[in-house]
N, C-alpha and C positions, 0 to 999 in steps of 0.2 A: 956313241955314247948310252952308257946304262942308266935309263931312266928307272928310278926308285918310286912308285907312285903309294901316297901312304893315304889312307881313306880314314876320315873321321867320323866314327859314329858313336850314338850315343842319346837320353833322352833328352826333350825338350829342354832348354835352360841350362844343359850340362857344360856349354861352353866351346863347344865344336867351332863357332864361327870365331869366337876372338882367337881360339888356340891356331886357327887356320893363319890369322893375320898374324899373330906375335911370333908363331915357330917359323913362318917364314921369313920376318923379317931376321929374326935371329940367325938363321941360316945362311942367309944373303951377308951379314954383318960379319959374323964369328966365322965362319967358314968359306965366305966367299963364294958361296954355292948359286949357282943359276936354279930357280925357283919359279915355278907357274902354279897359278893358284885355279882351282874348278868353282864355280858353287852352282849346287844340285838341286839346291831350295828354288822352287818356282814363287814362291809366295814371300820371300824375303823384301822387306823395300829401301832398308839402309845396308851396306856391307863396312866393315871397316879395312877393307882392302880392294883393290881393283883385280876384279878375276879376268884370266886370261881365255877363261871360257865361263861362259853364264847361261845356265839352262832357258834363263829370260826370255834370252833370244830366239828360243826353239817354243817357249811356251806363255803365253798371255794370261799369266792368272785370272785379273780381274776380268777379262773377260770370258775365260771358263767360266766363271762363277756367272756372270751375267746371261753368257748363251744358254747354259744347262741349267740354268736355276737353282744351282749348288750351293748351300753353306762355306765356309773356309774349312771344314775338316772334310768334307766330300769333295771339294774340288781338289784338296791337296790330292787324295786318293785315285783320283781320275789324273791329275796333272802327273804323278809320279808313273800312274800306268800308261800316259804316254809316250811320257819320258822313257819307257824302256820299249815301247814301240816305234821310237824314233833312232833305233841301235844303227844303223847304217849312217847316218847322219852323226850319229854322237860319236861312235869310231873315227870317221874321217875329222872329225874334230879333234879329239884327242891327239891324233897322230900327228898332227901338225906342231903339237905341245913337245919340242925337242928340248928337255932340260935335265939336270941332275936330279933334280926332285918335283915332283907333280903332287900338290897337297891339296886332297877333294874334300870340301866341306858338305855334308849330306842334311836332307830335310830333316827338321825339327823333330818330326814325329817318327821315331826309331823303328816303332812297328811296321811302318809302312816298308821301312828296308830289311824286315827282318821277319816278318809274318807272312806277305805278301809275296806274289812270283817278281815283283818288279826291283825289289833288289837286290837278288843273285841276278837278274839278267842282266843288271848295269853292272855289277861285280864281272860277268863274264864278258861284258865289251869292254871293261878295263885289263882283263887277263890278255884280251886280243894283242894290248899294247905292250905291257908288263905286267908281272906277277905281284898285287896290289899286297899292302899289309895293315890291317886295320887296326886304328884303334881306338876301344871301346871306352868312352869317357863316363866314369861314373864321380857324380856330383857329390863332395863330401859334405856339403850343407845338407842333403836330402837324406843321407842313410845316417838316421838319428838313431836308431834300433839295430840289434844284432841279425832280426828276420830282415829287415830294410835291407842292410848290406850285404848279405850272403844271396837276397833275390837279384840284388844289381850286378854283382860277380856271376850270379848263374847266368845272366843276360847273355855277357861276354862270351859263355862257353856255347849258348846259344846261337849268338853270332859265328861262331867259327862253324857249328855244325851245319847250318843254313847258309853259310857264303863260301864255305869250302874252301878258306885261305887263312894263313894266319892271322890271329887275333891276339891283340894285347890289352888286357884291364888297365886302365891308365886313373888315376883318381886328377880330377879336375879341381881348380878353385885351392890349393893348400895353402893360400896366403889366410885361407878362413879355419886351417884344420887346427883345432886346440889338442891335438893326442899325439905320442909318440909312435909311427907306424913300425911292425914287425918288417924284419930283411926282407922277407919273401911273400908271394902271395899265398901261397897255402898256410905258412907259418901264420901271417895274419887273421886267414879263416879260422885255424883251429884256436886260437888266442878270443877269436869272437866267440866261437861255438864255447869254449871253456866259460865264458861270462852269462850264458844264456840261464842257467840256473836249474833245478831239477822238477821234472814232470811236468805235467801242460802237454795238450798236443801240440800247439805252437812250440815249445821247446823240441819236441821230438822229432816234429818235421823238418825245423833249422839243422838237428843234425845230421837227418838221412839227407838234406839236400848238401852239406855240406862235405858228406862222404862221396858224393857224386863227383862234386867239385876237384875235390883230392885225386879222384880216380882218374879225371878227362880232363881237367884244367891242363895250360901248358906253366911248367911251373915256372914262372918268372920272379926275378924281384920284384918289390913294390916299388912302383915309380908315379911321384905325387908334382904334378905341375902348377904353374902359376901363370896365366896370361897376363896378368895385372904387372908380377915382379922377375917373371920370365925364372923363378927357383923350378928346378929339374929339368930344365931343357939339353943338359949336358947329358943326363940318364935318359930322357928319352930320345935323344939321337943315338947313342950308342946303344940302346937297345935295337932301333932302328938298323942302324948297320949292321949290328949280330944277327938279326934275322935276315937281310939280304944278304950276307956274306956267308951265312950258316959256318960261321969259324968262331962264334963265342959261344959261353956257357948262360944264359937267359938267368940262370938264380945267382 
């Protein structure tokens, strides 16, 4: 069985957990796929899915806060570092998840996964099972300005550089999107930069960041999904299939 590991990464409240649940249901219903889910957030209290591997079985978040005298953010950093240190236990549990798809739900603080060593270490564990694909979620309700949107897309590039695996930027909460998207990721960036206006440090910086994206970002078509309406799930599945089989043009 060729297991395909899909890791959802993104800022807090970008919809990772909701998408994990909804996309899992869609894969089972539409493709009759065998799907397993993994929760890597030790602080989450409620989940809309029943995880087949739950980091909370390895790390007691509340106990950690109490024993270490840490606040929620400090405890989250400590917990994710602890998870990276439990690589052998994590690997053994992952190898038991024989399925067509393994969907991995990551902690809400994406900076823990991208800017510390913990994220790359966890990805290395996943690589020992199968090459993972990272879906970097950008919340359409947060990116209200051109600069915010460009920075959000830039973070997906940071994710690819840090994690050293294929990373696909995807817009989440598309049911709240009030504008028409361009065909491709780079077309969207170019369109946004074209609306920044002339002059000013922010406009100049935004343009320079956009050039970096155009140089190094994977030229994927724009994908917008909604865990509420399941809009865009077919497009998400298609790009996942193309990445894993290396037989498609992502543009």
